[in-house]
N, C-alpha and C positions, 0 to 999 in steps of 0.2 A: 317138473315139480307136480306133486299131487294137489288136487283141488276137490272141492265138494260142490257139485252143481246146484245145491240148494242153499249154499252159504252166501249171505249177503257180502261178507268181506272178500270172499273169493271172486264174486262178481265185480266188486269195486276194483280189486287188484287186476282183473282181466280187462277192465275198461268197459264192462257191460252195463254198469250203473254209474252215472256221473257222481263226482264228489269234488270237494274243494281241496285238491291235492296241493301240498306244500313241498313234497319231496317224493321222488321215485327213482329207483335203480332196478337192476335185474333181480334183486332178492327181496326188497321191501317196498312198501308204499306208506306214505304218511299223509293224512288228510284231516281236515277240521271236523271235530265232533259236532253232530247235529244238535246235541243238548249240552252245550258247554257248561262246565262247573267252575271255570276261571276265565279271565279275559283271553288267555290263550289256552286252548284245549285241543290237542291233536292226538290222533290215534296212529300209532306206528304198528304196522301189520306185516308179518311175513307173507310172502306170496304163496308159499306152500301151506296147505291146510293141516292143522292139528289143533285140538280144542284147548288143551291144558299142558302145562309143563310135564305132567305125569305121562302124557301121550307122546312127548317129544322123543324123536329118534336122533341119530347122529346128524342127519341133514338139518333137522329142526334146531339142534343145539348150535350148529354153525350159523343158522339164520338169526337166532336170538343173540348170539355173539356179535354178528354183523350189525344188528339193530342197535345194540348197546354201544358199539363203537361209532355208529353214525349219528346217534341222538345228539351228542354235543354240537355237531355241525348243523343239524336241523334247528336246535334250540338257538344257536347263534344267529341263524338266518331269520328266526322269528323275533329277534331282539331280546332274548331272555338272558341278558348279561348279569342280572341280579340273582339268578338261580331259577330252579324249576323242580318239580316233583314228578317222579315216575311211579305209576301204580299198575300192577298186574293183578286183576281179579281172577281167581281160580275157583270155578264152580258156583252154583246158585247161591250158597250161603254167603259167598263173598260179593255177590251182586253181579256176577258175569251173566250178561244177557245175550251176547253173541258168542256162540261156542266155536270160536276161532281165536287162538292166542293173539292178544294184542296188548300193547303197552300204552297207557295213557300218559301223555306229556302235558303237564299243567304248569302255568306260570302267568306272568304279566302283572302280578300284585304280590304282596307279602302273604304267604299262605299260612304263616304261623306254625306253631309246634304240633298242633293236633294232626291226626292222620288225614282228615279231609276237611 
């Protein structure tokens, strides 16, 4: 899998930077966000580096598919039986601050109908 030596999420995925991991397999890692926006706020990160969906190749598409198939299990393990929200920020206008594709998994309270 490709990685970027300057990317913080690549370093977390490789175990070079500690994190509060809640899930890991050979393709993805999920860890608690350092600046949570909900009682449960986890980032689900492919281990291969690509910044946005527009940069996603065939391998990246399989990783995103795997992440989406795995998220219900991660959410159940976090006690999110009442539901959860997924957010993927794409680019600076959307608020993407780390340029490595990642999925925000938020829950633990009623999030309402608004986007955030």
